[in-house]
Legacy VTK file of the C-alpha trace (Angstrom):
# vtk DataFile Version 3.0
C-alpha trace
ASCII
DATASET POLYDATA
POINTS 108 float
-15.850 -35.771 38.635
-15.071 -32.803 36.368
-12.529 -33.115 33.658
-9.347 -31.050 34.265
-9.280 -27.639 32.107
-7.182 -28.221 29.067
-6.753 -24.465 28.596
-8.177 -24.755 25.153
-10.905 -22.304 24.312
-14.550 -23.541 23.837
-15.465 -23.888 20.244
-18.054 -21.447 18.592
-21.425 -23.225 18.211
-24.428 -21.997 16.852
-27.854 -23.001 14.987
-28.328 -21.007 11.900
-31.837 -20.759 10.543
-32.438 -20.477 6.553
-33.322 -16.887 7.051
-29.881 -16.142 8.492
-30.591 -15.577 11.924
-28.814 -17.601 14.528
-28.720 -18.677 18.209
-25.295 -18.832 19.587
-24.598 -21.952 21.870
-22.160 -22.186 24.794
-19.356 -19.905 26.141
-16.893 -19.972 23.149
-18.708 -16.633 21.801
-17.559 -14.743 24.990
-14.238 -16.415 25.530
-13.112 -15.999 21.770
-14.912 -12.968 20.636
-16.273 -11.200 23.725
-19.880 -11.358 22.788
-22.532 -12.236 25.372
-25.397 -14.361 24.274
-27.793 -11.492 24.687
-25.562 -9.253 22.340
-26.335 -11.506 19.431
-29.825 -12.365 20.060
-31.987 -11.629 16.865
-28.976 -10.752 14.795
-27.972 -12.371 11.463
-24.891 -14.478 11.418
-23.564 -12.632 8.288
-23.674 -9.342 10.030
-20.480 -9.943 11.939
-18.675 -11.530 8.978
-15.987 -9.176 7.536
-17.398 -7.330 4.505
-14.752 -8.765 2.335
-15.784 -12.506 3.289
-19.599 -12.171 3.222
-20.104 -13.101 -0.428
-18.082 -16.218 -0.151
-19.731 -17.274 3.165
-23.383 -16.667 1.796
-22.371 -18.859 -1.211
-20.878 -21.422 0.783
-23.964 -21.610 3.048
-26.403 -21.880 0.102
-24.195 -24.748 -1.269
-24.658 -26.561 2.044
-28.636 -26.198 1.953
-28.471 -27.010 -1.608
-26.290 -30.234 -1.359
-27.540 -31.296 2.135
-24.189 -32.058 3.135
-21.556 -30.831 5.457
-18.895 -28.355 4.308
-16.079 -26.220 5.774
-15.177 -22.587 5.352
-13.103 -19.890 6.804
-13.730 -16.218 7.260
-12.996 -13.244 9.499
-15.622 -12.814 12.304
-15.927 -9.632 14.400
-14.871 -9.506 17.827
-16.914 -7.365 20.367
-13.776 -4.673 20.428
-14.111 -4.218 16.702
-11.218 -6.374 15.532
-11.590 -9.767 13.367
-10.595 -13.278 14.296
-9.988 -15.824 11.541
-12.204 -18.646 12.058
-12.728 -21.978 10.433
-16.231 -23.323 10.331
-18.080 -26.413 9.672
-21.556 -26.123 8.594
-23.798 -29.363 9.017
-27.360 -29.491 7.837
-29.806 -30.523 10.711
-32.555 -32.950 10.082
-35.431 -31.303 8.159
-33.071 -29.179 6.086
-34.240 -25.802 7.532
-31.444 -25.126 9.900
-27.432 -25.639 10.009
-25.325 -26.507 13.095
-22.223 -24.322 12.775
-18.924 -25.091 14.927
-16.161 -22.703 14.586
-12.679 -22.630 15.940
-9.686 -20.147 15.354
-7.536 -20.835 12.309
-4.045 -21.879 13.264
LINES 1 109
108 0 1 2 3 4 5 6 7 8 9 10 11 12 13 14 15 16 17 18 19 20 21 22 23 24 25 26 27 28 29 30 31 32 33 34 35 36 37 38 39 40 41 42 43 44 45 46 47 48 49 50 51 52 53 54 55 56 57 58 59 60 61 62 63 64 65 66 67 68 69 70 71 72 73 74 75 76 77 78 79 80 81 82 83 84 85 86 87 88 89 90 91 92 93 94 95 96 97 98 99 100 101 102 103 104 105 106 107
């Protein structure tokens, strides 16, 4: 039996590699930002972070890798139409320490 649709958008999920490349997971990328998985293949996560937020995002990601502990951050992320959406992210280290799991949702 399928659960009823709550109307809430799917969260953004991704795996971020230590080199900055990422693999988007799920339908949230299309629902919230208009990106298809193929649009993002082979790109760096930071490429679509608003230029004014990039330094802070890079520092936050480095801190997660260094501490080996999850952390939250917020930034503007580009939609396919060129506009930006404020997102709150949770970055969680994966076992082995060379990848992070990212989960994002719109800032309320």
